[in-house]
C-alpha positions in Angstrom: 97.3 112.6 121.7 95.1 115.5 120.7 96.5 118.0 118.3 94.9 121.0 120.1 97.9 121.8 122.2 100.1 122.1 119.1 101.1 125.4 117.4 98.3 126.9 115.3 98.3 127.0 111.5 97.3 124.5 108.8 98.6 121.0 109.2 98.8 117.9 107.0 98.6 114.8 109.2 99.8 111.5 107.7 99.7 108.0 109.0 103.0 106.2 108.8 103.6 102.5 109.5 106.7 101.8 107.4 104.8 99.9 104.8 105.2 100.7 101.2 101.7 102.3 101.0 102.4 104.5 104.0 105.7 105.7 102.5 103.8 106.6 99.3 101.2 108.5 101.5 104.1 110.3 103.3 105.5 111.5 100.0 102.1 112.8 98.9 101.5 114.4 102.3 104.8 116.3 102.0 103.8 117.6 98.6 100.4 118.6 99.9 102.0 120.4 102.9 104.3 122.3 100.5 101.4 123.2 98.3 99.3 124.5 101.2 102.1 126.1 103.2 101.2 123.8 106.0 103.2 121.9 108.6 103.7 118.1 108.0 102.7 115.9 110.9 103.7 112.2 110.3 102.1 110.0 113.0 103.0 106.5 113.8 100.4 104.8 116.0 101.4 101.7 118.0 99.8 99.2 120.4 101.4 96.7 122.6 101.6 93.2 121.1 98.1 91.6 121.7 96.5 95.0 122.3 96.0 97.1 125.4 93.8 94.6 127.1 96.5 91.9 126.9 99.1 94.4 128.1 97.0 95.3 131.2 96.7 91.6 132.2 100.5 91.0 131.8 102.5 92.6 134.7 105.7 92.5 132.5 104.1 94.6 129.8 104.4 97.8 131.8 108.2 97.3 131.9 108.2 96.8 128.1 106.2 99.9 127.3 109.2 102.2 127.1 111.0 99.7 124.8 107.9 99.5 122.5 107.6 103.3 122.4 111.3 103.5 121.5 110.9 100.9 118.7 108.0 102.9 117.3 110.0 106.1 117.4 112.9 104.4 115.5 110.5 103.0 112.9 109.1 106.5 112.3 112.5 108.1 112.0 113.5 105.3 109.6 110.4 105.9 107.5 111.2 109.6 107.3 114.8 108.9 106.4 113.7 106.4 103.7 111.4 108.9 102.0 113.2 112.2 102.4 116.9 111.2 103.2 119.1 114.0 104.5 117.3 116.7 102.6 114.1 116.5 104.6 110.6 117.1 103.4 111.1 120.9 102.8 108.4 122.0 105.3 108.0 122.4 109.0 107.7 118.8 110.4 106.3 117.7 113.8 106.7 113.9 114.0 104.5 112.2 116.5 104.4 108.7 118.0 100.9 107.9 119.4 99.8 104.9 121.5 96.5 103.5 120.2 94.8 101.9 117.3 96.0 103.6 114.0 92.6 104.9 112.8 91.6 106.2 116.2 95.0 107.9 116.8 95.0 109.6 113.4 91.5 110.9 113.8 92.3 112.2 117.3 95.4 114.0 116.1 93.8 115.5 113.0 91.1 117.2 115.0 91.0 120.6 113.4 88.7 121.7 110.6 91.6 123.1 108.6 93.7 119.9 108.9 94.1 117.5 106.0 94.5 113.8 106.9 96.5 111.7 104.4 96.3 107.9 104.6 97.4 105.0 102.3 94.4 103.3 100.7 95.9 99.9 101.5 95.3 96.6 99.8 92.3 96.4 97.5 91.8 92.7 97.4 88.7 91.0 98.9 91.0 88.9 101.2 92.6 92.0 102.8 89.2 93.7 103.2 87.7 90.7 104.9 90.7 89.9 107.2 92.2 93.2 108.2 90.7 96.4 109.6 91.1 99.3 107.2 92.6 102.4 108.7 91.7 104.4 105.7 88.0 103.4 105.9 88.0 104.3 109.6 89.5 107.7 109.0 87.1 108.4 106.1 84.1 107.6 108.3 85.2 109.4 111.5 87.5 112.3 110.6 86.2 115.8 111.0 88.6 117.1 108.4 89.2 116.3 104.7 90.8 112.9 104.2 93.1 112.1 101.2 93.4 108.4 100.6 96.5 107.7 98.5 96.3 104.7 96.2 99.0 102.0 96.5 102.2 102.4 94.6 102.5 100.3 91.4 105.7 99.0 92.9 103.6 97.4 95.7 101.8 95.2 93.2 105.0 94.2 91.5 106.6 93.2 94.8 103.5 91.2 95.8 103.6 89.4 92.4 107.3 88.6 93.0 106.6 87.3 96.5 103.8 85.1 95.2 106.1 83.7 92.5 108.7 82.9 95.2 106.2 81.3 97.5 104.8 79.1 94.7 108.4 78.5 93.4 107.4 79.8 89.9 110.1 80.9 87.5 110.8 84.4 86.5 109.4 85.4 83.1 112.6 86.9 81.6 110.8 87.7 78.3 108.4 90.0 80.1 111.3 91.5 82.1 113.2 92.2 78.9 110.1 93.9 77.4 109.5 96.0 80.5 113.2 97.1 80.5 113.1 98.0 76.8 109.9 100.0 77.4 111.5 101.9 80.3 114.6 102.7 78.3 112.8 103.6 75.1 113.5 107.2 74.1 116.4 107.5 76.5 119.8 108.3 75.0 122.1 107.1 77.8 125.6 106.3 77.0 127.4 103.8 79.2 131.1 104.4 80.0 133.4 101.5 79.9 
């Protein structure tokens, strides 16, 4: 998993999970790689369901390892396609699927002093901080290279709000939607063709 056996030169290592925050971090990492003239290293870390300890206890888990690895590879390729499409990131790219906890895997890959590690900052609520391990905090505390923590996309907050409205069966505020649409279109001179 170490990045020492890879080609030399500056690298921008970015954690990718497929979440909206990681896709935002991937876009930032590509911009940073272009700016530095560095290679882009998107890394998707995966663990067997229940963790490695549970997988060691279950004899059937060893047969599933290749399938889980393949799913992780597909998820990474899907994330790259979602962000860059057919045009690609515009820099040399070395995509990597690593087995292990996300924070540990990212710190092990970004093991050079001239690397830059890019991670999504994740959820900022107290609930998420209390219940979920923070990959960005782990990387900030353990990385031997600069770490860029990318704030969540504003779209993420809007999607969370829409999800909460749906869960609580609350209606959509069409007045607010109309104001937001008018604000977005203000100053634009688009003409619709009939």
